[in-house]
N, C-alpha and C positions, 0 to 999 in steps of 0.2 A: 736543352739538348745540344750536344757538341756538334761542330761542323762535320766531323767525320761520321757521326751517327746519322746526320741529315743526309749525307751522300749515300749511305747504305740504304736508308729507308726510302729514298726517292729514286734510286738506281733502277734503270729499266732492265728487266730480265729478258734476254732475247728468246728464251724458250717459253716464256709466259707461265712458268711454274714457280711456286713458292718453295724455298728449301725446307727439307725435313730436318728438324733439330731434335735429337733425343734427350740432350741434357742442357738445361739452362742453369747457370750459376751467376748470381748477381751479387756484387758488393756495393749495394746502393739502396737508399730508401726511396728512390724515384719511381713512383707508381706508373708514370707515363712511360718510362723506359721498359718496364715489364710488359705492359699492355701492348706497346708498339712491337716489341720482339715477338710476342705471342701472335699478334695480328699478321706479321710478316712471314711467319712459318706455317707450314702445312702440317696437318696431323696433330696428334696429342703427344707432347714430350713424355718420356719415361720418368724423368726426374727434374725437379726444380729445387734449387737451394738458394736462399737469400740469406746472406751472412754479412756481418760487419764486425771487424776486430779492433778498430780504433776505439779504445775504451770510452773516452769522453763522449764521442758521437753516439756510441751504443747506449750509454746511460741517459742521454738527453733526448733522444728521438724515439718515436714509436712508429712501427711499420703500419701502414694503412691496411687493415685486414680485409677490406673490400676486394682485394685481389683474389681472394678465395672464391668469389662469385663468378669469376671469369669461366666460361664454359670449358676451356682447355685445362685450366688449373683444377677444376672439379674432378677431372678424370685422370690426372697424372698418377702414375704408379707410386712414386715416392716424393713426398713433399717435406722439405727440411727447413724449418724456420727457427732452429734451436738457439742461434746466437743473437737473435734480434728480438726485442720486446715488441709485441704487436697488440692491436686492439681487436683481435679475432673474437667474435661472439660465439655463443652456443649454436645459433642458427647457421653461421658460416661454417663452423666445424661439422655440424650435423649433415649438411648437404654434400660434403665431400665424399667421393667414391674411391679415394686413394687406398691402396693396400698398406702403405706405411706413412704415418704422419708424425712429425715432431714439431711442437710449437711452444712458444713462451707467450703467455697472455694472462694478464690480470683480470680480464673480463670473461673468461670461461668459468662457468660455475660448476659446483659439485653435481647439481642436478643434470646439467648438460652432459657431463661425463657418464653419469648413471644411466641416462637414456641410451647412450651409445653402447654401453655394456649389455643392457637388456635387449637391444635390437640385435646385437651380435649373438646373444644366446638364443634368440628366436630365429636365427638364420637369415636375418634381413640385411646384414652387413658383411662385406668381404674383407673388412679391415683385418690385417695380420699383425700390425704393430701401431701403437699409439702412445706417445709420450707427451704429457702436458706438464709444463712448469708454470706454476701460478702462485699467487700470494696466499691463497687460503684453500689448501687441499685437505678435506676432512674425510677420513676413512669411513665413518659411520654413514655419512650422507652419500658418498660414492657407491658404497656396497649395499645400500638399503634395497631390499627386495631382490637382490641378485643371488641366485643359487650358487653356493660356493663351498669349498673345502679348505679349511685353514691349514697352511703348510708351516707357517711360523708367524710371529707378530708382524703384521703389515704385509703379509704375503699370502695369496690365495690361489687356488686352482679353480677355474670355472670351465664349464663345458657348454657347447651349443647343442642344438637339437640334432645335429649330425654326429654327435659324440666327439667333436674336435675339442682338444684341451687348450687352454691358454692360462698364462700366469699373470696375475695382477699384483703389482707392488705399489703401495702408497707409503712414501717416505717423507718424514718431516726434516730429515737431515740432508744437506746438500751432498750430491754424489760426485760432483766434479766442479771445475772452475766455472763452467757456463751455467750450471744449475744451482745458483746461489739461493734458490727458493724451494719451497716444498714441491715434491714431484709425484705425479701419477704415471705409472707405466703398465702397459698391457702388451703382451706378446704371445702369439700363437705358438704352441710347442712344436 
C-alpha cells in the first residue's frame, strides 16, 4: 500500500462518519486495496468497476474472485469486471444480488449460468443484465430445462413468472476487443 493510501486510511475524521461512495473504479489487482476502500466507506456503493488495460498485465494476472463474497459487493447495483480475467466461481456469482453483472471467468460453468436463468424465471432473482465471458460457453447446457422461444440461432426470449421478458444470447464469436472468448449475455427487455 502506498504512503498516500496509508494516510487516507488512518486519517481521523473529526465528524466520526465514514464517507459514502457511490462509485468505485479500480485499475488494480490489489485485493487489499478493494477491501480497505469498502471498509472505509459507509453504505453500499451503486457501482464497482475493476479494470486493467495494460495488456501484458491483463493477460498474465487473474483477479481474486473472493472479492465477490464481500457483503457490500454482493449488494452493489452494477458490478463490472469485463476487462480482467478472474477466478470467479459459480457459487460466488450465484450469491450476488446485483442488478447488472459483467464478468470474465474461466471457472464459471454452464450449469452455474443455467441455475441463474432458472432462478430468474422462477422470480427468485432481480438480475436485469448478466454477461459472462468464458472459455467454454455451451448453448445446450446453458439453456437445458429453460422455457424459451427461439428468436434466431443462439438468441432466445425467456419470461419469468411475472411475465417479464429477457433476451438470452450465446455467441461463440468474439463481439469486441475485450471479449476474445465465447460469451453468454442475458438482458431484461
